[in-house]
C-alpha positions as CSV (number, residue, x, y, z in Angstrom):
1,M,52.3,43.9,150.3
2,I,54.4,45.8,147.7
3,I,53.9,47.5,144.3
4,V,56.8,46.5,141.9
5,T,57.1,48.5,138.7
6,Y,59.6,47.5,135.9
7,I,60.6,50.9,134.7
8,H,61.6,49.9,131.0
9,T,58.2,48.2,130.4
10,G,56.0,49.8,132.8
11,Q,54.8,46.4,134.0
12,T,53.3,46.6,137.6
13,A,52.3,44.3,140.1
14,T,50.8,44.6,143.7
15,I,52.0,41.2,145.2
16,D,52.8,39.9,148.7
17,S,56.6,40.6,149.3
18,A,57.1,36.8,149.5
19,D,55.9,36.6,146.0
20,F,58.8,39.0,144.6
21,T,61.1,36.6,143.1
22,E,58.5,34.5,141.3
23,T,56.6,37.7,140.1
24,V,59.9,39.5,138.6
25,T,62.0,36.9,137.5
26,P,59.6,36.3,134.2
27,W,60.5,40.1,133.6
28,F,63.9,39.1,133.0
29,P,64.0,36.2,130.7
30,D,67.7,36.4,129.7
31,A,68.8,37.3,133.2
32,T,72.5,36.9,134.0
33,A,73.8,35.5,137.1
34,E,74.3,39.0,138.5
35,V,70.6,39.8,137.8
36,R,69.4,36.7,139.4
37,Q,71.7,37.5,142.5
38,E,70.2,41.0,142.6
39,I,66.8,39.5,142.7
40,A,67.7,37.2,145.3
41,E,69.3,39.9,147.3
42,V,66.0,41.9,147.1
43,Q,64.0,38.9,148.1
44,H,66.1,38.5,151.1
45,A,66.1,41.9,152.3
46,L,62.0,41.9,151.8
47,N,62.0,38.6,153.9
48,S,64.3,40.0,156.6
49,G,62.6,43.4,156.9
50,T,65.7,45.1,156.0
51,F,64.3,46.4,152.5
52,I,64.3,50.2,151.9
53,A,61.7,51.2,149.2
54,G,63.1,52.2,146.0
55,S,66.5,50.7,146.8
56,A,66.3,48.1,143.8
57,N,66.3,50.8,141.1
58,G,69.9,49.9,140.2
59,S,70.6,47.7,137.2
60,L,67.2,46.0,137.9
61,G,65.3,49.0,136.8
62,L,62.6,48.4,139.3
63,D,60.6,50.8,141.4
64,I,59.3,48.9,144.6
65,S,57.0,50.6,146.9
66,V,55.6,49.1,150.3
67,V,51.9,49.3,150.9
68,E,50.5,49.4,154.2
């Protein structure tokens, strides 16, 4: 499980990491190809176990915490 917060709006979701893309994509309705790629890269890192909490803060403006 992860907690995802969109820093710009304060939206927060506690989700299974496999649902990351499905959850956050609606938060970026006018997403550029670059933003969609960043979302895909975070999803890949979550799926492969290589994600480092907080590492998606860049241009996505997301705070992601892993919940045990």
